[in-house]
Backbone bond lengths (Angstrom), bond angles and torsions (degrees), N, CA, C in turn:
res aa  C-N    CA-C-N  psi(-1)  N-CA   C-N-CA  omega(-1)  CA-C   N-CA-C  phi
1 M - - - 1.439 - - 1.524 108.00 -
2 W 1.333 114.99 137.29 1.457 121.02 176.82 1.529 109.87 -84.13
3 V 1.316 116.72 134.44 1.457 122.27 171.94 1.526 106.91 -107.21
4 V 1.307 116.31 127.06 1.460 122.45 175.05 1.521 106.16 -111.53
5 R 1.325 115.43 112.75 1.464 120.87 -173.31 1.534 110.60 -97.35
6 P 1.339 117.42 106.22 1.463 118.89 172.89 1.525 109.16 -61.57
7 R 1.315 116.66 142.53 1.462 120.63 -176.61 1.515 113.36 -82.22
8 N 1.345 117.39 -12.17 1.467 120.08 178.11 1.534 109.06 -161.64
9 H 1.321 115.98 176.02 1.470 120.69 -177.45 1.522 111.94 -63.66
10 N 1.331 117.60 -34.05 1.465 119.69 179.23 1.523 111.37 -64.23
11 E 1.343 116.52 -39.87 1.462 119.32 177.93 1.523 110.93 -67.42
12 L 1.333 117.64 -40.28 1.462 120.39 176.50 1.525 109.73 -60.82
13 G 1.319 116.70 -45.73 1.459 120.42 178.18 1.514 112.33 -59.46
14 A 1.335 117.19 -38.75 1.466 120.90 178.61 1.521 110.89 -63.97
15 C 1.333 117.30 -40.53 1.468 121.03 178.40 1.527 110.76 -62.36
16 L 1.325 115.94 -45.26 1.461 120.09 -177.24 1.522 111.60 -70.88
17 A 1.327 117.42 -43.40 1.466 120.81 -176.83 1.521 112.53 -68.07
18 A 1.337 116.21 -38.48 1.467 119.85 -176.46 1.523 113.30 -93.48
19 G 1.341 117.34 -8.81 1.462 119.56 -177.22 1.512 111.82 65.72
20 V 1.349 115.74 52.16 1.458 121.03 -177.78 1.520 110.43 -140.54
21 V 1.330 115.42 163.42 1.458 122.37 158.32 1.511 104.41 -110.14
22 G 1.321 116.36 145.93 1.452 116.84 -176.20 1.509 113.74 -158.39
23 L 1.327 113.22 164.44 1.457 122.30 175.98 1.521 108.60 -124.77
24 G 1.314 115.19 149.21 1.455 121.05 177.25 1.515 111.32 -82.89
25 T 1.315 115.57 -156.32 1.464 120.94 -176.99 1.531 112.16 -104.35
26 Q 1.331 118.15 21.69 1.459 121.54 -179.48 1.527 111.56 -60.14
27 S 1.344 117.36 -22.98 1.465 121.61 179.57 1.525 111.89 -71.89
28 G 1.331 116.49 -12.56 1.452 120.33 -174.89 1.515 112.55 91.93
29 I 1.327 117.04 -6.80 1.465 122.07 -179.95 1.530 107.82 -94.94
30 D 1.321 116.33 108.35 1.461 120.25 -179.75 1.530 111.11 -116.18
31 V 1.333 114.84 27.11 1.467 122.06 177.71 1.526 108.45 -131.49
32 D 1.312 116.44 168.53 1.465 122.38 179.97 1.525 109.82 -59.88
33 A 1.327 117.10 125.95 1.463 122.21 -178.52 1.526 112.28 -105.49
34 T 1.327 117.44 14.42 1.460 121.12 -179.13 1.525 110.37 -54.55
35 G 1.335 115.52 126.55 1.455 121.71 173.84 1.511 116.07 78.01
36 L 1.326 118.97 1.30 1.461 120.33 -179.04 1.525 110.66 -81.35
37 S 1.323 116.39 132.90 1.462 121.72 176.18 1.525 109.23 -77.84
38 A 1.331 116.80 169.09 1.467 120.81 178.20 1.533 111.56 -57.97
39 P 1.349 119.79 -45.25 1.473 118.55 177.48 1.536 112.50 -63.16
40 E 1.318 117.35 -37.35 1.466 120.47 178.03 1.529 111.16 -65.90
41 L 1.345 116.87 -39.23 1.468 120.53 176.44 1.525 110.99 -62.30
42 R 1.351 116.07 -43.74 1.471 119.51 179.78 1.527 110.72 -60.69
43 A 1.336 116.36 -45.09 1.467 119.93 -179.79 1.529 110.97 -63.82
44 L 1.335 116.57 -42.56 1.458 120.21 179.84 1.523 110.91 -64.88
45 S 1.321 116.88 -41.94 1.464 120.69 179.78 1.520 110.58 -61.96
46 K 1.339 116.95 -43.59 1.461 119.89 179.91 1.524 110.41 -65.36
47 E 1.334 116.34 -38.73 1.465 120.98 178.76 1.526 111.33 -64.69
48 L 1.354 116.33 -43.20 1.466 120.42 -176.93 1.518 112.96 -73.96
49 S 1.341 116.44 -39.43 1.466 119.31 -172.76 1.514 113.58 -104.93
50 G 1.322 117.27 -21.81 1.461 120.01 -175.66 1.512 113.36 77.83
51 R 1.338 115.97 0.60 1.469 120.49 -178.63 1.522 110.17 -108.79
52 R 1.317 114.69 163.48 1.452 120.69 174.58 1.526 107.99 -72.77
53 P 1.339 117.63 132.82 1.466 120.07 179.74 1.527 112.20 -59.11
54 A 1.330 115.35 149.88 1.462 120.73 -176.33 1.523 110.86 -128.98
55 K 1.333 114.93 -162.25 1.462 120.89 -174.11 1.530 112.99 -61.32
56 D 1.338 118.50 -32.22 1.466 119.34 178.85 1.528 111.02 -62.74
57 L 1.324 116.69 -33.76 1.460 120.28 177.70 1.529 110.61 -69.78
58 R 1.320 117.27 -39.14 1.481 120.22 176.71 1.521 110.49 -62.42
59 Q 1.339 117.13 -36.54 1.463 120.05 178.14 1.523 110.92 -67.86
60 L 1.330 117.91 -39.79 1.458 120.24 176.17 1.526 110.16 -63.71
61 S 1.319 117.23 -40.70 1.460 121.08 178.32 1.530 110.67 -60.66
62 A 1.321 117.49 -43.67 1.464 120.91 177.37 1.534 110.69 -65.16
63 F 1.320 116.79 -39.21 1.466 121.73 178.79 1.530 110.15 -60.54
64 L 1.330 116.70 -38.31 1.462 121.97 -179.88 1.521 112.45 -77.58
65 D 1.343 117.01 -43.62 1.463 121.28 -168.53 1.522 115.70 -99.56
66 E 1.329 117.60 -26.00 1.464 119.60 -173.50 1.519 113.52 -107.76
67 L 1.308 117.72 -33.37 1.463 121.95 178.99 1.523 108.22 -76.04
68 R 1.326 116.73 129.12 1.460 121.58 -174.39 1.522 111.10 -133.41
69 P 1.338 117.11 155.51 1.466 119.25 171.47 1.532 109.53 -54.78
70 G 1.324 114.87 136.43 1.464 120.88 -176.45 1.519 113.54 97.82
71 D 1.339 117.61 -18.50 1.468 120.61 178.77 1.524 109.75 -70.52
72 R 1.321 114.91 142.76 1.459 121.34 174.30 1.524 108.59 -78.73
73 V 1.332 115.76 139.24 1.460 122.04 178.88 1.518 108.91 -133.55
74 A 1.326 115.31 161.02 1.463 120.88 178.70 1.516 109.45 -144.06
75 L 1.322 114.91 146.28 1.463 122.82 173.40 1.526 107.88 -116.83
76 P 1.329 118.91 129.43 1.465 119.37 172.40 1.535 109.11 -64.63
77 V 1.331 115.89 130.87 1.470 122.07 179.48 1.522 108.65 -134.73
78 E 1.313 116.14 177.41 1.467 122.29 177.29 1.528 111.24 55.61
79 H 1.348 115.40 45.40 1.472 121.96 -179.24 1.522 111.86 56.10
80 G 1.337 116.35 34.91 1.459 121.54 177.99 1.512 114.60 89.65
81 A 1.327 118.55 -3.72 1.470 120.93 -177.62 1.528 112.43 -79.63
82 G 1.329 117.65 -16.73 1.454 120.64 -178.16 1.516 111.50 -139.25
83 L 1.325 114.16 168.20 1.462 122.11 175.42 1.519 108.03 -125.14
84 L 1.321 116.83 125.28 1.451 121.78 173.29 1.521 106.71 -85.36
85 L 1.322 116.09 116.87 1.459 121.28 -177.22 1.516 110.73 -91.07
86 G 1.302 115.20 146.97 1.449 120.66 178.10 1.514 111.05 -159.43
87 E 1.320 114.29 -169.02 1.453 121.33 -178.59 1.524 108.88 -140.00
88 V 1.321 116.30 138.20 1.459 120.99 173.37 1.525 107.43 -70.92
89 V 1.326 116.57 127.95 1.475 119.97 -175.39 1.534 112.71 -119.75
90 G 1.327 117.01 10.44 1.461 118.23 179.67 1.510 112.12 -163.95
91 D 1.316 114.64 176.38 1.458 122.22 -178.03 1.522 111.78 -83.46
92 Y 1.318 114.51 170.24 1.461 122.86 178.72 1.524 111.03 -57.55
93 L 1.329 114.83 137.61 1.462 122.97 174.33 1.520 108.26 -131.42
94 F 1.320 116.51 145.11 1.461 120.23 173.38 1.517 108.08 -111.20
95 Q 1.318 116.04 120.59 1.466 123.20 178.20 1.525 106.74 -119.04
96 G 1.323 116.30 83.63 1.458 122.41 -169.44 1.509 116.92 -56.51
97 R 1.307 118.37 -30.10 1.471 119.92 -177.33 1.530 112.78 -90.86
98 E 1.307 117.49 -0.54 1.465 121.56 -176.89 1.528 111.23 -91.03
99 L 1.329 115.39 161.69 1.462 122.54 179.21 1.529 111.08 -58.54
100 L 1.316 116.82 -43.60 1.470 122.60 177.53 1.530 107.20 -113.87
101 P 1.318 118.13 88.39 1.467 119.08 -172.79 1.525 114.86 -71.83
102 H 1.326 117.80 -27.43 1.468 121.25 178.82 1.531 107.11 -92.27
103 R 1.348 116.53 110.81 1.465 120.30 -168.30 1.520 113.20 -134.22
104 R 1.324 113.09 157.74 1.466 122.35 166.70 1.526 106.62 -137.64
105 P 1.327 117.54 132.67 1.470 119.22 177.04 1.530 110.65 -61.67
106 A 1.326 115.32 143.08 1.471 121.10 -179.72 1.524 109.56 -140.22
107 R 1.304 115.15 151.24 1.473 122.13 174.45 1.532 106.13 -114.10
108 W 1.330 116.01 125.11 1.470 121.37 -176.53 1.517 110.25 -92.56
109 D 1.344 115.46 145.77 1.458 121.08 -172.29 1.527 112.40 -117.89
110 R 1.326 117.06 -70.42 1.468 120.74 -173.89 1.512 110.57 -157.73
111 V 1.329 114.68 168.54 1.458 121.55 179.17 1.522 108.81 -104.22
112 V 1.334 115.23 135.33 1.468 121.43 172.88 1.529 107.34 -119.31
113 P 1.333 117.69 156.63 1.466 119.22 179.93 1.530 111.74 -69.11
114 R 1.299 115.31 155.71 1.464 122.40 177.23 1.531 111.30 -52.84
115 S 1.322 116.66 -33.14 1.469 121.17 -178.22 1.522 112.87 -64.84
116 A 1.340 118.45 -9.89 1.469 121.11 176.82 1.523 111.53 -69.45
117 A 1.336 118.15 -22.67 1.465 121.37 176.68 1.525 108.75 -75.88
118 L 1.339 115.54 138.10 1.465 120.61 -178.08 1.522 110.53 -114.00
119 P 1.311 118.21 114.45 1.463 127.45 -19.37 1.535 110.37 -74.56
120 P 1.325 117.73 159.91 1.468 120.28 -179.36 1.524 113.96 -55.84
121 A 1.335 117.34 -27.00 1.469 120.89 -179.24 1.531 112.15 -62.98
122 T 1.347 118.38 -19.73 1.471 119.56 178.28 1.528 111.11 -62.15
123 L 1.334 117.44 -20.89 1.467 121.01 179.51 1.529 112.26 -76.24
124 Q 1.332 117.44 -4.37 1.465 120.63 177.31 1.522 111.89 -81.55
125 D 1.320 117.03 -2.71 1.456 121.55 177.88 1.532 108.64 -55.71
126 P 1.331 118.61 125.45 1.469 119.92 -176.02 1.531 114.65 -80.03
127 R 1.332 117.60 -8.26 1.467 119.66 -176.34 1.532 111.22 -68.20
128 A 1.319 115.60 158.96 1.463 121.60 178.91 1.524 112.03 -78.70
129 L 1.333 117.94 -17.99 1.464 122.78 179.96 1.518 108.60 -145.01
130 F 1.324 116.37 123.16 1.463 121.14 178.90 1.522 109.11 -158.52
131 Q 1.327 116.11 168.13 1.458 119.91 -179.35 1.518 111.43 -109.77
132 V 1.334 115.44 146.36 1.450 123.37 174.51 1.527 108.66 -135.45
133 T 1.321 114.72 163.43 1.454 121.60 172.66 1.512 108.11 -104.55
134 L 1.320 116.64 133.18 1.465 120.88 177.15 1.514 110.10 -105.06
135 D 1.309 115.10 146.05 1.463 122.64 174.90 1.526 108.36 -60.72
136 P 1.344 118.13 120.98 1.471 119.72 -179.66 1.526 112.90 -56.63
137 A 1.335 117.02 -30.54 1.467 120.60 179.16 1.535 111.10 -64.42
138 A 1.333 116.24 -30.91 1.467 120.20 -179.55 1.527 111.25 -73.98
139 L 1.325 115.89 -23.01 1.458 120.49 -179.73 1.521 111.57 -82.66
140 G 1.342 115.36 -19.90 1.464 122.98 175.00 1.441 114.26 44.38
């Protein structure tokens, strides 16, 4: 299961209000990335920022290339005590004027406790996008 970690309450609110999972522009990419390969993203990031691409760019690349409609996703909620589970229900969209411009539509389902992640410590990953394994019993 993919975990998409909003960096603050405003980003979490944007995900819930718009029915999306999303990433901000921390990667340095503040334009539509539809169809860009990982090498193209790296070149664009270096062109836009003048810096060597970093982990935020790798997360955007995974968001574009690995996250698919039908994939299960989760948002940490309740100050990290729970995970809001959902499903990606659409393709990548770029909404340039929004808080989280790199988006995928999502349908939210229910909250499970943090202990559903195996092991729960995997949720300490600081990245904005990462994968965890959930206890099948928690998915019921």
